[in-house]
C-alpha angles and dihedrals in degrees: 000000000000120000110205097187121142096253091051092049092048091048091049093051095043097046091039091058091047089048092050092051091047091048092049091048092049092048093049093048093038093237117147099200097063089042093054094043089048091053090049091050091050095049111029096079090068090059101044112071098176115092096217094043090049093056094041094051091047093050092047091050090050090051089049089050091051092056096042104037098107105031 
């Protein structure tokens, strides 16, 4: 089930860090959208075994975070 290839590990670390920062920001500002997107960024890479899907989902979640970070 798990694919421990180098691109998946890099994606997991990169998007996990972005997710942690988004979650911390949302918690500090009491905003639920950045908190939930941050949790999704931290956890989705465990559920997506395909390398391309992993990167695409991470980028889409980051774009979603960009548009909903201050609402």
